[in-house]
C-alpha positions as CSV (number, residue, x, y, z in Angstrom):
1,M,18.5,12.6,-48.8
2,N,15.4,14.1,-50.3
3,Q,12.8,16.3,-48.7
4,L,10.5,13.4,-47.8
5,D,13.3,11.6,-46.0
6,G,14.0,14.7,-44.0
7,Q,10.3,15.0,-43.0
8,R,10.3,11.4,-41.8
9,V,13.4,12.0,-39.7
10,F,12.0,15.2,-38.2
11,S,8.6,13.5,-37.6
12,G,10.3,10.6,-35.9
13,M,12.3,13.0,-33.7
14,K,9.2,14.9,-32.8
15,I,7.4,11.7,-31.8
16,K,10.3,10.6,-29.6
17,R,10.4,14.1,-28.0
18,D,6.6,14.0,-27.4
19,L,6.9,10.6,-25.9
20,S,9.7,11.8,-23.7
21,F,7.7,14.7,-22.4
22,A,4.7,12.4,-21.8
23,L,6.9,10.0,-19.8
24,L,8.3,12.8,-17.8
25,A,4.8,14.1,-17.0
26,V,3.7,10.7,-15.8
27,I,6.8,10.4,-13.6
28,L,6.3,13.8,-12.1
29,L,2.6,13.3,-11.5
30,A,3.0,9.9,-9.8
31,S,6.4,10.3,-8.2
32,P,7.5,8.7,-5.0
33,A,6.7,10.7,-1.9
34,W,9.8,10.1,0.3
35,C,8.6,12.5,3.0
36,Q,8.3,10.6,6.3
37,N,5.3,12.6,7.5
38,S,3.2,12.6,4.4
39,P,-0.6,12.9,4.9
40,I,-1.1,9.4,3.4
41,Q,1.5,7.9,5.7
42,Q,-0.2,9.6,8.7
43,L,-3.7,8.5,7.6
44,T,-2.4,4.9,7.1
45,R,-0.9,5.0,10.7
46,T,-4.2,6.4,12.0
47,F,-6.1,3.5,10.3
48,L,-3.7,0.9,11.7
49,D,-4.0,2.3,15.2
50,A,-7.8,2.4,15.0
51,Y,-8.0,-1.1,13.7
52,A,-5.6,-2.5,16.4
53,K,-7.8,-0.8,19.1
54,G,-11.1,-2.0,17.5
55,D,-12.3,1.6,17.0
56,R,-15.2,1.0,14.6
57,Q,-16.1,4.7,14.2
58,A,-12.5,5.7,13.4
59,V,-12.1,2.8,10.9
60,L,-15.4,3.8,9.2
61,S,-14.3,7.5,8.9
62,L,-11.2,6.5,7.0
63,I,-12.7,4.0,4.4
64,D,-14.8,4.4,1.3
65,R,-17.8,2.6,2.8
66,E,-19.1,1.4,-0.6
67,N,-15.9,0.6,-2.4
68,I,-13.6,-0.8,0.2
69,T,-11.9,-4.2,-0.2
70,V,-9.6,-5.6,2.4
71,Y,-7.5,-8.8,2.0
72,G,-6.4,-10.4,5.2
73,S,-3.4,-12.7,5.7
74,D,-5.5,-15.8,5.2
75,V,-6.7,-16.6,1.7
76,A,-10.3,-16.8,3.0
77,E,-10.2,-13.3,4.4
78,V,-11.6,-11.0,1.7
79,A,-13.9,-8.2,2.9
80,H,-15.9,-6.2,0.4
81,G,-17.8,-3.2,1.7
82,S,-17.9,-1.6,5.2
83,D,-20.1,-4.2,6.8
84,A,-17.7,-7.0,5.9
85,V,-14.7,-4.9,7.1
86,L,-16.5,-4.3,10.4
87,Q,-17.2,-8.1,10.7
88,T,-13.5,-8.8,10.1
89,L,-12.5,-6.2,12.6
90,A,-14.8,-7.7,15.2
91,L,-13.4,-11.2,14.6
92,D,-9.8,-9.9,14.8
93,Q,-10.6,-8.1,18.1
94,Q,-12.1,-11.3,19.5
95,L,-9.0,-13.2,18.4
96,W,-6.5,-10.6,19.8
97,G,-8.4,-9.9,23.0
98,G,-7.6,-6.2,22.8
99,S,-3.9,-6.8,23.1
100,A,-2.7,-6.2,19.5
101,H,0.2,-3.9,18.8
102,I,1.2,-2.6,15.4
103,G,4.7,-1.1,15.5
104,A,6.4,1.5,13.4
105,M,6.1,1.5,9.6
106,E,9.3,0.4,7.9
107,R,10.5,0.1,4.3
108,I,7.9,2.5,3.1
109,S,7.1,3.0,-0.6
110,L,4.6,5.7,-1.3
111,I,3.4,6.9,-4.7
112,Q,0.7,9.4,-5.2
113,N,-0.9,11.8,-7.6
114,H,-3.7,14.3,-7.1
115,S,-6.5,11.7,-6.6
116,L,-4.8,8.3,-5.9
117,A,-2.1,7.1,-3.5
118,S,-0.5,3.7,-3.0
119,I,1.6,2.8,0.0
120,F,3.5,-0.4,0.8
121,F,5.3,-1.0,4.1
122,D,6.2,-3.6,6.7
123,V,5.3,-3.4,10.4
124,P,6.1,-5.5,13.4
125,F,2.9,-7.0,14.8
126,S,2.3,-8.6,18.2
127,V,-0.5,-9.9,20.3
128,G,-0.1,-9.9,24.1
129,N,3.4,-11.0,25.1
130,R,4.1,-13.0,22.0
131,A,7.1,-12.2,19.9
132,P,6.4,-9.7,17.1
133,L,6.3,-10.9,13.5
134,S,6.6,-8.9,10.3
135,V,3.5,-8.0,8.4
136,R,3.6,-6.5,4.9
137,F,0.8,-4.1,3.9
138,A,-0.3,-2.5,0.7
139,A,-3.0,0.1,0.7
140,T,-4.7,2.3,-1.9
141,W,-6.2,5.6,-1.0
142,K,-8.6,7.7,-3.1
143,R,-9.3,11.4,-2.8
144,E,-12.9,12.3,-2.4
145,G,-13.0,16.1,-2.4
146,K,-10.5,17.1,0.2
147,Q,-10.6,13.8,2.1
148,W,-8.6,10.7,1.4
149,L,-10.4,7.4,1.9
150,L,-9.0,3.9,2.0
151,V,-10.3,1.8,-0.9
152,Q,-8.0,-1.3,-0.8
153,S,-5.8,-2.9,1.7
154,S,-3.9,-6.2,1.7
155,N,-1.6,-7.7,4.3
156,V,0.6,-10.8,4.4
157,V,3.1,-12.4,6.7
158,P,6.1,-12.7,4.5
159,T,8.4,-15.7,4.7
160,E,12.0,-15.5,5.9
161,H,14.9,-17.2,4.2
162,Q,12.8,-18.4,1.3
163,S,13.9,-15.9,-1.3
164,A,14.9,-17.3,-4.7
165,A,18.5,-16.3,-4.0
166,E,18.6,-18.2,-0.6
167,L,16.9,-21.2,-2.0
168,L,19.2,-21.4,-5.0
169,H,22.3,-20.6,-3.1
170,P,21.9,-21.6,0.6
171,P,24.4,-20.0,3.0
172,Q,27.2,-22.4,3.8
173,S,27.5,-23.6,7.4
174,K,30.8,-22.7,9.1
């Protein structure tokens, strides 16, 4: 092995080491926050409660008024900006008649760094005396100074017993 070959091997090892350090830094800066009472989880809970109650002022205080986008469970429900979010809120309140209940957050996945946070979770949702159904949420929060503001939210009603595994291999009747 000549000196040039040795430099190539060393250079390749240095690049791999640098990439490993870069990957580790990314993982540490955007690591899952498993803490049950994280500020993002608490803010998300506050937003859900305010929305369910129809509290316009509380909703407005938690969103980026200019850069908010909310996707509802219907394909036609896409609200850009605070006016559209408030219009959607008013329609939901009219539909729910003030009797919406959003239960405890379950199956929470939270990833955040200094200025951005993403949270996914499921909640039981009910209106009046109707049986609850599961709603899956995804939300993105952005830090503005010392305050976190909601910039994106999406919710869907996930199917049950329609996973690829269940469709390909249906459970056998006994």
